[in-house]
PyMOL CGO cylinders between C-alpha atoms (Angstrom):
from pymol import cmd
from pymol.cgo import CYLINDER

trace = [
    CYLINDER, -110.40, 32.11, 165.38, -113.97, 32.78, 166.40, 0.3, 1, 1, 1, 1, 1, 1,
    CYLINDER, -113.97, 32.78, 166.40, -116.23, 29.94, 167.49, 0.3, 1, 1, 1, 1, 1, 1,
    CYLINDER, -116.23, 29.94, 167.49, -119.86, 30.94, 166.77, 0.3, 1, 1, 1, 1, 1, 1,
    CYLINDER, -119.86, 30.94, 166.77, -122.72, 29.23, 168.52, 0.3, 1, 1, 1, 1, 1, 1,
    CYLINDER, -122.72, 29.23, 168.52, -124.27, 26.39, 166.52, 0.3, 1, 1, 1, 1, 1, 1,
    CYLINDER, -124.27, 26.39, 166.52, -127.67, 27.09, 168.14, 0.3, 1, 1, 1, 1, 1, 1,
    CYLINDER, -127.67, 27.09, 168.14, -128.18, 30.09, 165.85, 0.3, 1, 1, 1, 1, 1, 1,
    CYLINDER, -128.18, 30.09, 165.85, -128.16, 29.16, 162.14, 0.3, 1, 1, 1, 1, 1, 1,
    CYLINDER, -128.16, 29.16, 162.14, -126.94, 32.63, 161.24, 0.3, 1, 1, 1, 1, 1, 1,
    CYLINDER, -126.94, 32.63, 161.24, -123.86, 32.04, 163.40, 0.3, 1, 1, 1, 1, 1, 1,
    CYLINDER, -123.86, 32.04, 163.40, -123.15, 28.51, 162.23, 0.3, 1, 1, 1, 1, 1, 1,
    CYLINDER, -123.15, 28.51, 162.23, -119.91, 28.05, 160.34, 0.3, 1, 1, 1, 1, 1, 1,
    CYLINDER, -119.91, 28.05, 160.34, -120.87, 26.46, 157.05, 0.3, 1, 1, 1, 1, 1, 1,
    CYLINDER, -120.87, 26.46, 157.05, -117.57, 24.57, 156.99, 0.3, 1, 1, 1, 1, 1, 1,
    CYLINDER, -117.57, 24.57, 156.99, -118.24, 23.06, 160.44, 0.3, 1, 1, 1, 1, 1, 1,
    CYLINDER, -118.24, 23.06, 160.44, -121.84, 22.20, 159.62, 0.3, 1, 1, 1, 1, 1, 1,
    CYLINDER, -121.84, 22.20, 159.62, -121.00, 20.42, 156.36, 0.3, 1, 1, 1, 1, 1, 1,
    CYLINDER, -121.00, 20.42, 156.36, -117.49, 19.02, 156.82, 0.3, 1, 1, 1, 1, 1, 1,
    CYLINDER, -117.49, 19.02, 156.82, -117.12, 18.86, 160.59, 0.3, 1, 1, 1, 1, 1, 1,
    CYLINDER, -117.12, 18.86, 160.59, -114.51, 20.49, 162.83, 0.3, 1, 1, 1, 1, 1, 1,
    CYLINDER, -114.51, 20.49, 162.83, -110.97, 21.43, 161.95, 0.3, 1, 1, 1, 1, 1, 1,
    CYLINDER, -110.97, 21.43, 161.95, -108.48, 18.61, 161.44, 0.3, 1, 1, 1, 1, 1, 1,
    CYLINDER, -108.48, 18.61, 161.44, -106.53, 18.40, 164.74, 0.3, 1, 1, 1, 1, 1, 1,
    CYLINDER, -106.53, 18.40, 164.74, -103.09, 19.93, 164.46, 0.3, 1, 1, 1, 1, 1, 1,
    CYLINDER, -103.09, 19.93, 164.46, -103.62, 21.30, 160.96, 0.3, 1, 1, 1, 1, 1, 1,
    CYLINDER, -103.62, 21.30, 160.96, -102.53, 24.94, 161.05, 0.3, 1, 1, 1, 1, 1, 1,
    CYLINDER, -102.53, 24.94, 161.05, -101.98, 27.59, 158.39, 0.3, 1, 1, 1, 1, 1, 1,
    CYLINDER, -101.98, 27.59, 158.39, -98.25, 27.70, 159.05, 0.3, 1, 1, 1, 1, 1, 1,
    CYLINDER, -98.25, 27.70, 159.05, -96.52, 29.93, 156.50, 0.3, 1, 1, 1, 1, 1, 1,
    CYLINDER, -96.52, 29.93, 156.50, -99.51, 29.91, 154.13, 0.3, 1, 1, 1, 1, 1, 1,
    CYLINDER, -99.51, 29.91, 154.13, -101.01, 33.36, 153.58, 0.3, 1, 1, 1, 1, 1, 1,
    CYLINDER, -101.01, 33.36, 153.58, -103.07, 32.67, 150.46, 0.3, 1, 1, 1, 1, 1, 1,
    CYLINDER, -103.07, 32.67, 150.46, -106.28, 33.97, 152.02, 0.3, 1, 1, 1, 1, 1, 1,
    CYLINDER, -106.28, 33.97, 152.02, -104.47, 37.20, 152.95, 0.3, 1, 1, 1, 1, 1, 1,
    CYLINDER, -104.47, 37.20, 152.95, -103.95, 37.75, 149.23, 0.3, 1, 1, 1, 1, 1, 1,
    CYLINDER, -103.95, 37.75, 149.23, -107.16, 36.68, 147.50, 0.3, 1, 1, 1, 1, 1, 1,
    CYLINDER, -107.16, 36.68, 147.50, -109.87, 38.08, 149.85, 0.3, 1, 1, 1, 1, 1, 1,
    CYLINDER, -109.87, 38.08, 149.85, -111.54, 41.31, 148.78, 0.3, 1, 1, 1, 1, 1, 1,
    CYLINDER, -111.54, 41.31, 148.78, -112.19, 43.40, 151.89, 0.3, 1, 1, 1, 1, 1, 1,
    CYLINDER, -112.19, 43.40, 151.89, -114.05, 46.69, 151.96, 0.3, 1, 1, 1, 1, 1, 1,
    CYLINDER, -114.05, 46.69, 151.96, -114.85, 47.75, 155.51, 0.3, 1, 1, 1, 1, 1, 1,
    CYLINDER, -114.85, 47.75, 155.51, -114.42, 50.95, 157.51, 0.3, 1, 1, 1, 1, 1, 1,
    CYLINDER, -114.42, 50.95, 157.51, -111.40, 49.34, 159.18, 0.3, 1, 1, 1, 1, 1, 1,
    CYLINDER, -111.40, 49.34, 159.18, -109.72, 47.85, 156.13, 0.3, 1, 1, 1, 1, 1, 1,
    CYLINDER, -109.72, 47.85, 156.13, -109.90, 48.22, 152.37, 0.3, 1, 1, 1, 1, 1, 1,
    CYLINDER, -109.90, 48.22, 152.37, -107.96, 45.64, 150.41, 0.3, 1, 1, 1, 1, 1, 1,
    CYLINDER, -107.96, 45.64, 150.41, -108.62, 44.61, 146.81, 0.3, 1, 1, 1, 1, 1, 1,
    CYLINDER, -108.62, 44.61, 146.81, -108.58, 40.95, 145.84, 0.3, 1, 1, 1, 1, 1, 1,
    CYLINDER, -108.58, 40.95, 145.84, -105.29, 39.42, 144.71, 0.3, 1, 1, 1, 1, 1, 1,
    CYLINDER, -105.29, 39.42, 144.71, -103.29, 41.91, 146.77, 0.3, 1, 1, 1, 1, 1, 1,
    CYLINDER, -103.29, 41.91, 146.77, -101.35, 41.01, 149.91, 0.3, 1, 1, 1, 1, 1, 1,
    CYLINDER, -101.35, 41.01, 149.91, -102.99, 42.54, 152.97, 0.3, 1, 1, 1, 1, 1, 1,
    CYLINDER, -102.99, 42.54, 152.97, -100.92, 45.40, 154.43, 0.3, 1, 1, 1, 1, 1, 1,
    CYLINDER, -100.92, 45.40, 154.43, -101.36, 43.86, 157.87, 0.3, 1, 1, 1, 1, 1, 1,
    CYLINDER, -101.36, 43.86, 157.87, -99.59, 40.65, 156.90, 0.3, 1, 1, 1, 1, 1, 1,
    CYLINDER, -99.59, 40.65, 156.90, -96.17, 40.73, 158.53, 0.3, 1, 1, 1, 1, 1, 1,
    CYLINDER, -96.17, 40.73, 158.53, -94.58, 37.62, 157.08, 0.3, 1, 1, 1, 1, 1, 1,
    CYLINDER, -94.58, 37.62, 157.08, -95.31, 35.43, 160.07, 0.3, 1, 1, 1, 1, 1, 1,
    CYLINDER, -95.31, 35.43, 160.07, -99.00, 36.20, 160.45, 0.3, 1, 1, 1, 1, 1, 1,
    CYLINDER, -99.00, 36.20, 160.45, -101.53, 39.00, 160.89, 0.3, 1, 1, 1, 1, 1, 1,
    CYLINDER, -101.53, 39.00, 160.89, -100.58, 42.06, 162.90, 0.3, 1, 1, 1, 1, 1, 1,
    CYLINDER, -100.58, 42.06, 162.90, -104.26, 42.78, 163.69, 0.3, 1, 1, 1, 1, 1, 1,
    CYLINDER, -104.26, 42.78, 163.69, -105.39, 39.19, 164.18, 0.3, 1, 1, 1, 1, 1, 1,
    CYLINDER, -105.39, 39.19, 164.18, -107.39, 39.86, 167.37, 0.3, 1, 1, 1, 1, 1, 1,
    CYLINDER, -107.39, 39.86, 167.37, -109.29, 42.74, 165.72, 0.3, 1, 1, 1, 1, 1, 1,
    CYLINDER, -109.29, 42.74, 165.72, -109.30, 41.52, 162.10, 0.3, 1, 1, 1, 1, 1, 1,
    CYLINDER, -109.30, 41.52, 162.10, -112.38, 42.32, 159.95, 0.3, 1, 1, 1, 1, 1, 1,
    CYLINDER, -112.38, 42.32, 159.95, -115.41, 40.05, 159.97, 0.3, 1, 1, 1, 1, 1, 1,
    CYLINDER, -115.41, 40.05, 159.97, -114.67, 38.97, 156.38, 0.3, 1, 1, 1, 1, 1, 1,
    CYLINDER, -114.67, 38.97, 156.38, -111.42, 37.46, 157.65, 0.3, 1, 1, 1, 1, 1, 1,
    CYLINDER, -111.42, 37.46, 157.65, -112.98, 35.98, 160.78, 0.3, 1, 1, 1, 1, 1, 1,
    CYLINDER, -112.98, 35.98, 160.78, -115.75, 34.15, 158.97, 0.3, 1, 1, 1, 1, 1, 1,
    CYLINDER, -115.75, 34.15, 158.97, -113.57, 32.73, 156.19, 0.3, 1, 1, 1, 1, 1, 1,
    CYLINDER, -113.57, 32.73, 156.19, -112.10, 29.23, 156.56, 0.3, 1, 1, 1, 1, 1, 1,
    CYLINDER, -112.10, 29.23, 156.56, -109.90, 27.21, 154.22, 0.3, 1, 1, 1, 1, 1, 1,
    CYLINDER, -109.90, 27.21, 154.22, -111.34, 23.75, 153.53, 0.3, 1, 1, 1, 1, 1, 1,
    CYLINDER, -111.34, 23.75, 153.53, -107.86, 22.22, 153.62, 0.3, 1, 1, 1, 1, 1, 1,
    CYLINDER, -107.86, 22.22, 153.62, -108.05, 22.71, 157.39, 0.3, 1, 1, 1, 1, 1, 1,
    CYLINDER, -108.05, 22.71, 157.39, -111.36, 20.79, 157.54, 0.3, 1, 1, 1, 1, 1, 1,
    CYLINDER, -111.36, 20.79, 157.54, -110.87, 17.86, 155.18, 0.3, 1, 1, 1, 1, 1, 1,
    CYLINDER, -110.87, 17.86, 155.18, -108.33, 15.27, 156.24, 0.3, 1, 1, 1, 1, 1, 1,
    CYLINDER, -108.33, 15.27, 156.24, -108.43, 13.46, 152.90, 0.3, 1, 1, 1, 1, 1, 1,
    CYLINDER, -108.43, 13.46, 152.90, -106.83, 16.53, 151.29, 0.3, 1, 1, 1, 1, 1, 1,
    CYLINDER, -106.83, 16.53, 151.29, -103.22, 15.78, 152.33, 0.3, 1, 1, 1, 1, 1, 1,
    CYLINDER, -103.22, 15.78, 152.33, -100.69, 18.17, 153.82, 0.3, 1, 1, 1, 1, 1, 1,
    CYLINDER, -100.69, 18.17, 153.82, -99.33, 18.82, 150.35, 0.3, 1, 1, 1, 1, 1, 1,
    CYLINDER, -99.33, 18.82, 150.35, -102.76, 20.28, 149.54, 0.3, 1, 1, 1, 1, 1, 1,
    CYLINDER, -102.76, 20.28, 149.54, -102.11, 23.36, 151.64, 0.3, 1, 1, 1, 1, 1, 1,
    CYLINDER, -102.11, 23.36, 151.64, -102.88, 26.30, 149.31, 0.3, 1, 1, 1, 1, 1, 1,
    CYLINDER, -102.88, 26.30, 149.31, -99.38, 27.75, 149.19, 0.3, 1, 1, 1, 1, 1, 1,
    CYLINDER, -99.38, 27.75, 149.19, -97.94, 24.34, 148.30, 0.3, 1, 1, 1, 1, 1, 1,
    CYLINDER, -97.94, 24.34, 148.30, -100.39, 23.33, 145.60, 0.3, 1, 1, 1, 1, 1, 1,
    CYLINDER, -100.39, 23.33, 145.60, -101.44, 26.70, 144.25, 0.3, 1, 1, 1, 1, 1, 1,
    CYLINDER, -101.44, 26.70, 144.25, -105.17, 26.05, 144.74, 0.3, 1, 1, 1, 1, 1, 1,
    CYLINDER, -105.17, 26.05, 144.74, -107.42, 27.11, 147.59, 0.3, 1, 1, 1, 1, 1, 1,
    CYLINDER, -107.42, 27.11, 147.59, -110.73, 25.40, 148.46, 0.3, 1, 1, 1, 1, 1, 1,
    CYLINDER, -110.73, 25.40, 148.46, -113.46, 27.23, 150.34, 0.3, 1, 1, 1, 1, 1, 1,
    CYLINDER, -113.46, 27.23, 150.34, -117.20, 27.53, 150.84, 0.3, 1, 1, 1, 1, 1, 1,
    CYLINDER, -117.20, 27.53, 150.84, -118.83, 30.71, 149.58, 0.3, 1, 1, 1, 1, 1, 1,
    CYLINDER, -118.83, 30.71, 149.58, -122.37, 32.04, 149.70, 0.3, 1, 1, 1, 1, 1, 1,
    CYLINDER, -122.37, 32.04, 149.70, -124.27, 34.59, 147.63, 0.3, 1, 1, 1, 1, 1, 1,
    CYLINDER, -124.27, 34.59, 147.63, -127.88, 34.84, 148.72, 0.3, 1, 1, 1, 1, 1, 1,
    CYLINDER, -127.88, 34.84, 148.72, -128.44, 37.83, 146.40, 0.3, 1, 1, 1, 1, 1, 1,
    CYLINDER, -128.44, 37.83, 146.40, -127.66, 35.77, 143.30, 0.3, 1, 1, 1, 1, 1, 1,
    CYLINDER, -127.66, 35.77, 143.30, -130.44, 34.72, 140.97, 0.3, 1, 1, 1, 1, 1, 1,
    CYLINDER, -130.44, 34.72, 140.97, -128.54, 31.50, 140.39, 0.3, 1, 1, 1, 1, 1, 1,
    CYLINDER, -128.54, 31.50, 140.39, -129.64, 28.75, 142.79, 0.3, 1, 1, 1, 1, 1, 1,
    CYLINDER, -129.64, 28.75, 142.79, -126.22, 27.12, 142.54, 0.3, 1, 1, 1, 1, 1, 1,
    CYLINDER, -126.22, 27.12, 142.54, -124.50, 30.19, 144.01, 0.3, 1, 1, 1, 1, 1, 1,
    CYLINDER, -124.50, 30.19, 144.01, -126.52, 30.37, 147.23, 0.3, 1, 1, 1, 1, 1, 1,
    CYLINDER, -126.52, 30.37, 147.23, -123.99, 28.07, 148.92, 0.3, 1, 1, 1, 1, 1, 1,
    CYLINDER, -123.99, 28.07, 148.92, -121.16, 26.44, 147.00, 0.3, 1, 1, 1, 1, 1, 1,
    CYLINDER, -121.16, 26.44, 147.00, -117.61, 25.11, 147.03, 0.3, 1, 1, 1, 1, 1, 1,
    CYLINDER, -117.61, 25.11, 147.03, -115.09, 27.06, 145.00, 0.3, 1, 1, 1, 1, 1, 1,
    CYLINDER, -115.09, 27.06, 145.00, -111.51, 26.14, 144.21, 0.3, 1, 1, 1, 1, 1, 1,
    CYLINDER, -111.51, 26.14, 144.21, -109.26, 28.99, 143.15, 0.3, 1, 1, 1, 1, 1, 1,
    CYLINDER, -109.26, 28.99, 143.15, -105.93, 28.81, 141.40, 0.3, 1, 1, 1, 1, 1, 1,
    CYLINDER, -105.93, 28.81, 141.40, -103.82, 31.34, 143.25, 0.3, 1, 1, 1, 1, 1, 1,
    CYLINDER, -103.82, 31.34, 143.25, -101.07, 31.87, 140.69, 0.3, 1, 1, 1, 1, 1, 1,
    CYLINDER, -101.07, 31.87, 140.69, -101.53, 29.79, 137.52, 0.3, 1, 1, 1, 1, 1, 1,
    CYLINDER, -101.53, 29.79, 137.52, -104.39, 28.01, 135.78, 0.3, 1, 1, 1, 1, 1, 1,
    CYLINDER, -104.39, 28.01, 135.78, -102.03, 25.04, 135.37, 0.3, 1, 1, 1, 1, 1, 1,
    CYLINDER, -102.03, 25.04, 135.37, -102.53, 24.27, 139.07, 0.3, 1, 1, 1, 1, 1, 1,
    CYLINDER, -102.53, 24.27, 139.07, -105.97, 22.86, 138.19, 0.3, 1, 1, 1, 1, 1, 1,
    CYLINDER, -105.97, 22.86, 138.19, -104.22, 19.99, 136.38, 0.3, 1, 1, 1, 1, 1, 1,
    CYLINDER, -104.22, 19.99, 136.38, -102.56, 18.69, 139.54, 0.3, 1, 1, 1, 1, 1, 1,
    CYLINDER, -102.56, 18.69, 139.54, -103.85, 15.15, 140.29, 0.3, 1, 1, 1, 1, 1, 1,
    CYLINDER, -103.85, 15.15, 140.29, -104.29, 16.10, 143.95, 0.3, 1, 1, 1, 1, 1, 1,
    CYLINDER, -104.29, 16.10, 143.95, -106.66, 18.91, 142.93, 0.3, 1, 1, 1, 1, 1, 1,
    CYLINDER, -106.66, 18.91, 142.93, -108.57, 16.56, 140.63, 0.3, 1, 1, 1, 1, 1, 1,
    CYLINDER, -108.57, 16.56, 140.63, -108.98, 14.01, 143.44, 0.3, 1, 1, 1, 1, 1, 1,
    CYLINDER, -108.98, 14.01, 143.44, -110.27, 16.67, 145.82, 0.3, 1, 1, 1, 1, 1, 1,
    CYLINDER, -110.27, 16.67, 145.82, -112.77, 17.98, 143.26, 0.3, 1, 1, 1, 1, 1, 1,
    CYLINDER, -112.77, 17.98, 143.26, -113.92, 14.43, 142.48, 0.3, 1, 1, 1, 1, 1, 1,
    CYLINDER, -113.92, 14.43, 142.48, -114.47, 13.93, 146.19, 0.3, 1, 1, 1, 1, 1, 1,
    CYLINDER, -114.47, 13.93, 146.19, -116.71, 17.00, 146.41, 0.3, 1, 1, 1, 1, 1, 1,
    CYLINDER, -116.71, 17.00, 146.41, -118.67, 15.87, 143.35, 0.3, 1, 1, 1, 1, 1, 1,
    CYLINDER, -118.67, 15.87, 143.35, -119.05, 12.33, 144.73, 0.3, 1, 1, 1, 1, 1, 1,
    CYLINDER, -119.05, 12.33, 144.73, -120.42, 13.73, 148.00, 0.3, 1, 1, 1, 1, 1, 1,
    CYLINDER, -120.42, 13.73, 148.00, -123.10, 15.40, 145.91, 0.3, 1, 1, 1, 1, 1, 1,
    CYLINDER, -123.10, 15.40, 145.91, -123.88, 18.01, 148.57, 0.3, 1, 1, 1, 1, 1, 1,
    CYLINDER, -123.88, 18.01, 148.57, -123.10, 21.43, 147.12, 0.3, 1, 1, 1, 1, 1, 1,
    CYLINDER, -123.10, 21.43, 147.12, -122.42, 22.87, 143.71, 0.3, 1, 1, 1, 1, 1, 1,
    CYLINDER, -122.42, 22.87, 143.71, -118.73, 23.15, 142.80, 0.3, 1, 1, 1, 1, 1, 1,
    CYLINDER, -118.73, 23.15, 142.80, -117.13, 26.08, 140.98, 0.3, 1, 1, 1, 1, 1, 1,
    CYLINDER, -117.13, 26.08, 140.98, -113.66, 26.75, 139.61, 0.3, 1, 1, 1, 1, 1, 1,
    CYLINDER, -113.66, 26.75, 139.61, -112.11, 30.22, 139.65, 0.3, 1, 1, 1, 1, 1, 1,
    CYLINDER, -112.11, 30.22, 139.65, -109.02, 31.93, 138.30, 0.3, 1, 1, 1, 1, 1, 1,
    CYLINDER, -109.02, 31.93, 138.30, -108.17, 35.56, 137.63, 0.3, 1, 1, 1, 1, 1, 1,
    CYLINDER, -108.17, 35.56, 137.63, -111.64, 36.73, 138.65, 0.3, 1, 1, 1, 1, 1, 1,
    CYLINDER, -111.64, 36.73, 138.65, -113.47, 34.35, 136.30, 0.3, 1, 1, 1, 1, 1, 1,
    CYLINDER, -113.47, 34.35, 136.30, -115.62, 31.57, 137.74, 0.3, 1, 1, 1, 1, 1, 1,
    CYLINDER, -115.62, 31.57, 137.74, -117.24, 28.57, 136.04, 0.3, 1, 1, 1, 1, 1, 1,
    CYLINDER, -117.24, 28.57, 136.04, -119.52, 25.84, 137.35, 0.3, 1, 1, 1, 1, 1, 1,
    CYLINDER, -119.52, 25.84, 137.35, -118.10, 22.32, 137.42, 0.3, 1, 1, 1, 1, 1, 1,
    CYLINDER, -118.10, 22.32, 137.42, -120.92, 20.50, 139.23, 0.3, 1, 1, 1, 1, 1, 1,
    CYLINDER, -120.92, 20.50, 139.23, -123.77, 20.01, 138.60, 0.3, 1, 1, 1, 1, 1, 1,
    CYLINDER, -123.77, 20.01, 138.60, -122.85, 19.86, 134.90, 0.3, 1, 1, 1, 1, 1, 1,
    CYLINDER, -122.85, 19.86, 134.90, -125.10, 21.38, 132.22, 0.3, 1, 1, 1, 1, 1, 1,
    CYLINDER, -125.10, 21.38, 132.22, -127.09, 18.16, 131.75, 0.3, 1, 1, 1, 1, 1, 1,
    CYLINDER, -127.09, 18.16, 131.75, -127.89, 17.82, 135.44, 0.3, 1, 1, 1, 1, 1, 1,
    CYLINDER, -127.89, 17.82, 135.44, -128.65, 21.54, 135.70, 0.3, 1, 1, 1, 1, 1, 1,
    CYLINDER, -128.65, 21.54, 135.70, -131.24, 21.12, 132.95, 0.3, 1, 1, 1, 1, 1, 1,
    CYLINDER, -131.24, 21.12, 132.95, -132.73, 18.14, 134.79, 0.3, 1, 1, 1, 1, 1, 1,
    CYLINDER, -132.73, 18.14, 134.79, -132.82, 20.05, 138.08, 0.3, 1, 1, 1, 1, 1, 1,
    CYLINDER, -132.82, 20.05, 138.08, -134.61, 22.95, 136.41, 0.3, 1, 1, 1, 1, 1, 1,
    CYLINDER, -134.61, 22.95, 136.41, -137.12, 20.67, 134.63, 0.3, 1, 1, 1, 1, 1, 1,
    CYLINDER, -137.12, 20.67, 134.63, -137.08, 17.12, 136.02, 0.3, 1, 1, 1, 1, 1, 1,
    CYLINDER, -137.08, 17.12, 136.02, -140.46, 16.28, 134.48, 0.3, 1, 1, 1, 1, 1, 1,
    CYLINDER, -140.46, 16.28, 134.48, -139.16, 17.21, 131.04, 0.3, 1, 1, 1, 1, 1, 1,
    CYLINDER, -139.16, 17.21, 131.04, -135.99, 15.14, 131.36, 0.3, 1, 1, 1, 1, 1, 1,
    CYLINDER, -135.99, 15.14, 131.36, -136.12, 12.03, 129.17, 0.3, 1, 1, 1, 1, 1, 1,
    CYLINDER, -136.12, 12.03, 129.17, -133.37, 10.26, 131.11, 0.3, 1, 1, 1, 1, 1, 1,
    CYLINDER, -133.37, 10.26, 131.11, -135.31, 9.00, 134.12, 0.3, 1, 1, 1, 1, 1, 1,
    CYLINDER, -135.31, 9.00, 134.12, -132.17, 8.11, 136.06, 0.3, 1, 1, 1, 1, 1, 1,
    CYLINDER, -132.17, 8.11, 136.06, -130.81, 11.61, 135.59, 0.3, 1, 1, 1, 1, 1, 1,
    CYLINDER, -130.81, 11.61, 135.59, -134.15, 13.13, 136.57, 0.3, 1, 1, 1, 1, 1, 1,
    CYLINDER, -134.15, 13.13, 136.57, -134.19, 11.07, 139.77, 0.3, 1, 1, 1, 1, 1, 1,
    CYLINDER, -134.19, 11.07, 139.77, -130.61, 12.08, 140.57, 0.3, 1, 1, 1, 1, 1, 1,
    CYLINDER, -130.61, 12.08, 140.57, -131.49, 15.72, 139.92, 0.3, 1, 1, 1, 1, 1, 1,
    CYLINDER, -131.49, 15.72, 139.92, -134.50, 15.60, 142.23, 0.3, 1, 1, 1, 1, 1, 1,
    CYLINDER, -134.50, 15.60, 142.23, -132.44, 13.92, 144.94, 0.3, 1, 1, 1, 1, 1, 1,
    CYLINDER, -132.44, 13.92, 144.94, -129.63, 16.48, 144.73, 0.3, 1, 1, 1, 1, 1, 1,
    CYLINDER, -129.63, 16.48, 144.73, -132.04, 19.42, 144.62, 0.3, 1, 1, 1, 1, 1, 1,
    CYLINDER, -132.04, 19.42, 144.62, -133.94, 18.18, 147.68, 0.3, 1, 1, 1, 1, 1, 1,
    CYLINDER, -133.94, 18.18, 147.68, -130.73, 17.59, 149.61, 0.3, 1, 1, 1, 1, 1, 1,
    CYLINDER, -130.73, 17.59, 149.61, -129.35, 21.00, 148.66, 0.3, 1, 1, 1, 1, 1, 1,
    CYLINDER, -129.35, 21.00, 148.66, -132.54, 22.82, 149.68, 0.3, 1, 1, 1, 1, 1, 1,
    CYLINDER, -132.54, 22.82, 149.68, -132.50, 20.94, 153.00, 0.3, 1, 1, 1, 1, 1, 1,
    CYLINDER, -132.50, 20.94, 153.00, -128.92, 22.09, 153.65, 0.3, 1, 1, 1, 1, 1, 1,
    CYLINDER, -128.92, 22.09, 153.65, -129.88, 25.70, 152.85, 0.3, 1, 1, 1, 1, 1, 1,
    CYLINDER, -129.88, 25.70, 152.85, -132.86, 25.48, 155.17, 0.3, 1, 1, 1, 1, 1, 1,
    CYLINDER, -132.86, 25.48, 155.17, -130.86, 23.92, 158.01, 0.3, 1, 1, 1, 1, 1, 1,
    CYLINDER, -130.86, 23.92, 158.01, -128.26, 26.68, 157.76, 0.3, 1, 1, 1, 1, 1, 1,
    CYLINDER, -128.26, 26.68, 157.76, -130.84, 29.47, 157.57, 0.3, 1, 1, 1, 1, 1, 1,
    CYLINDER, -130.84, 29.47, 157.57, -130.04, 30.37, 153.94, 0.3, 1, 1, 1, 1, 1, 1,
    CYLINDER, -130.04, 30.37, 153.94, -132.95, 31.38, 151.72, 0.3, 1, 1, 1, 1, 1, 1,
]
cmd.load_cgo(trace, "trace")
């Protein structure tokens, strides 16, 4: 796995910058969820989302040393967050957590966000382990949180009331909510700036 220099914001791994280094000893093992869900369209490899990569050979990647940049830059949050237990490995729980970015979006909350994807069934969202992990991300109050299944994505945090307060804090009647919205917005913009996003 590549190890970009942290001195250049454009090379900083978002996962490292926000959640710290990989959990020692936590490896992918037999999990190949990312080899299925990633959409890759490069001169070297074209693979639609939700299709097993042709280079996956059952025990790993046959082109690991020369794999596309989309694969190199992607990192599963289960490998970064120790409080998500071993059972939270994507192939065991059916949900995959990651950080995504879309700087072309007109939606502020998509510039840098956490997304959790159900890899096989929407029912996986109901697992208490998944709920605890999502609650943890919300309690940290750092990034927006989205849920995704079958190509459809919906925002979980901030909820619609906080989004309204973020967009118009002066017009928010609930002063506590307005203060929370300003705090989150300022923190989020500081993270984007520190990582060289927007």
